[in-house]
N, C-alpha and C positions, 0 to 999 in steps of 0.2 A: 265969729268962731273963736273958741277958747284956745289959748296958746298951745296947750298940750295936744289938743285935737288937730290944730293947724300943723304942728310939728309932725305928727303921725301921718297926716295927709300928704305933706310935702315929701316925707321920707318914702312913702309908698310910690309917689309919682316918679321920683328920681331913681328909685330902685327898680322900677318896672323896665323890662327889656324893650328895646326899640321894636316897633312892629316890623314884620317881614316886609321886605321890599316888594312894592307892587309890580315893579319891573325888574326881575332878578338879573344879576350880573351874568353876562354870557361868557362862558369859558369854552374854548375849543381845544381839545387835547388830541394830538396826533395818534396816541395809543391809549387803549382803554384803561390800562392800569394807572396812568396819570389822571385820566378822567375820573376814575373811581375815587382816588385819593382826593381829588379836587372837590368832588361832591361831598365826601365825608367832612371836609373842612368848611366848605361853603354852605352846606346845608340848604335850607329853604331859600336862602338869599342868592343862590347861584343856580344857573341853568347850564348844565354841562353837556357838551356834545363830544363824543369820542369817534374819531374817524376809523381807525383800525380796531375793530371789535369782533371780527369773525374768527373764531379759533381754527376754522378750517381753511383760512386764507393764508397764503404765503406773503408776509409783509414785503418781501423783496420784489414781488411782482406787482405791487400796488401802483395804480395810476389814478391821479386825482381827477375828479369829475367837476363840472361847472358848479354843482351844488356844494361841493367841498370848498371850492374857491369862494363862493358867496358866504359860507359859514365862517371861514377864516377872516374874510374881509370885514364882517360885521361884529366880530368878537371884541370884548373888552380885554380879555386875557387869552393868549395863545401859548400852549405848552407843547414842546416837542423835544426829542432826545438829543438830536444833533450828532456830531461826528460821523456824518455820512449815512446814518441809519434811515433817516427820513428827509432827504434833501428836497423833496417836493414842497415841503412846508416853507422853507426859506425862499423858494422861487415864488410861491403864491404871496408871501408877505411882501416881497420886493415889488410885486405887481400891484399891490393895493396898500400903499404906505399910509399909516395914520399915526400922527405924533402921540395921540393920547392912548393908543393901544399899548398894553404891557406884554412883553414877550419873555417867556422863560425857556431858555435852552438848558436842559438839565445837565448835559455833559459839561457845559461851561461852568456851572455852579460848583462842580466837584473837580475841576481841573483836568478833565479827560480831553484828549486831543485826537485828531484824525490818525488812524492807525491803531488806536487802542481797541480792545474788545468793546463793541458798541452795545452789548446787552447789559447795560448798566443798572437796570431795574432789579437784577438779581443781587445787587449790593444793597443791603438794608440801610446802610448809612446814607447812600445816595438818595433813597426815597425819603429819609428823614430830612435831609438838607432841602430837597425839593418842597416838602410840605411846609417847612419854615419860610421859604421864599414865597410860596403862594399865599400863605397866611399874611405875610407882610404886605404883599401887593393888594390883597383884598381889603386890608385895614386902611391902606392909603387911598383906595378908590372909595371906600364906604366906611368912614370912621365911626359912623353912628352904630355900626354893628361890630365894633372891635371886640367886645367881650364874646360875641358868638364865634368869631373866627379864632380867638385865643382858646376858647373852650374846645372847638373842633380840633385844633392842633394838639392840644394836651391829650385829648382822647385818642387821637391817632398815635401819638408817641407812646402812650401807655399800651396800646394794642400791639406794638412791636415787641414788647418785652417778652412775651411767651415765645415768639419766633427766635429772638436772640438767645433765650435760655435753651431752646431746642438745638440751635447751632452749637452752642457751647458744650452741651452734653454729648452731641454726636462727635464733635471735634476731639473730645477726650478719648473716644474709642477709635476714631477713624483717621486721626492725624498720621500722615505718612503713607496711607494706603494709595497705591497706584491705580488710576482709572484712566479711561479713554473716552472719547466722544467723537461723533461724526461731524459736529460743529461746536464752536465755543459758546453756545447759547447759555449753558449752565456754568460757565467759567468762573464768574465771581463767587458763586456759591460753593463751587469746588474749592476755591482758594480759602473761603471763610471756614470751611470744614477741615482745613489743613491737609486735604488730599492732594496728590500730585497728578496732574493731567499729562498724559503722554500723547504723542502724535499730533502736536500742534500744527506743523506744516500741512498735514492732511486736512485738519479741521478748517484752517484758514482757506485752503483751496476750495473746499466744498461751500463754505459760507460765501465766497466771492464768485461762485458759479464758474470756477475753472477746474480743469482736470488735475487731480493730484498726480504727482510724478510716480513713475513705476517703483522707485525706491521707497517712497512714502507709503504706497499701497502695500508693498511687501512687508514693511516694518509693522504696519497696522495688523496685517494678517498674522504675522509671527507672534505679536502680543496676544492675540486671541487664541491661536492654536496652542500656544505654550503656556497659557494662563499667567502671563506676566501682568495682567490687569485683573482687578476684582470686580469691575463694573464697566458697562458701556452705557453712555448717555447719548440719546439721539434727539434730533429736532423733530418733534411730532407734528409740526406745521409745514414742513418742507419735504418734497419728494425728490430723491436723487438716486439714480441707479447704483452708484458705487457705495453710497451710504447704506442702501437697502441690502446690498451684498454683504457688507460688514455685519449688519444686524443678524442676517441668516447664519453667518459663520459664528457669531457670538452665541446664538441659540444652540447651534450644533455642538459648541464647545462648553455648554452649560455655564456661560458667563451671564450673570444677571443683567437685565436691560431695563433702563428707566427712561421715560420720555420727558422732555422739557418743552413747554410751550413758549412761544414768543409773545403771545398776547394772553390776557387774562381770560380764563375759561368762563363760559356763561354760567351765571348763577353763583359765582364766587366773588368775594371781595379780594383785594390784593393780599390781605393778611391770611385769608383762608387758602388762597392759591399757594403762597409760600409754605404754609404749614403742610399742605398736601404734597408738595414736592419733597420736602424734608422727610415726611412720613414714608414716601416711596423709597427714598434712599435707605431709611432705617430698616424697612422691610427687606430690601434687596441685600443688605449687608448686616445680617443679624449677628449677635454676639457669638 
């Protein structure tokens, strides 16, 4: 073979991407938004299972089945939120220890601790940090596909830019706007938009399945009746009588209402989900 032809042949061989893994890396995500991002980064080299994926299910009422335990036991990578949002994962991991398994606790990646708002996926920077950690773990397990994972990460980070641009644009208009919520599901996004969330004691009580105090209920009702808030955000995946009462009062007071999911809606990517939530706020609070 002539030197030039040999050079071209070798260059083509070494430039060719590694073939897709015959046995994809198994990733189990406690929540489907982590699973979605994991699939975006892992691509064809990853097989992702998301446990909480039903938008009609209240995540706080979830109980792990034997099949969930088996999936977690056999996974190469397990991802969960932490800070008491999905404690069942830690229990299952403790019952099936494997030294070679990689575990990503997203809250720990971003320095969140027990007592903080657990709905950390509404913080875009948290999801970027998670994506970077996952890409690093995939590269460590499967270095032959490093370029695939780097490319998946780069594409994911690029896809966050329109969301961040939307947040920045809305913040310019909405910063300082006082809003309220039945639960702190949307809390990190409210902060990102520069809005001020009222009635936090009420929100925490509902989230923790306890009865809000009479004074907290009265304060919430007063905010709605006297239009001290411009928006009410509710948890569209949880049913609570006192929260439903506040939604009815908001509607009667002509206060705009926006729902926030705890898990990714079917048929949407994480990016599309965040955009749709921001669009809902934009429509509810026009110029």
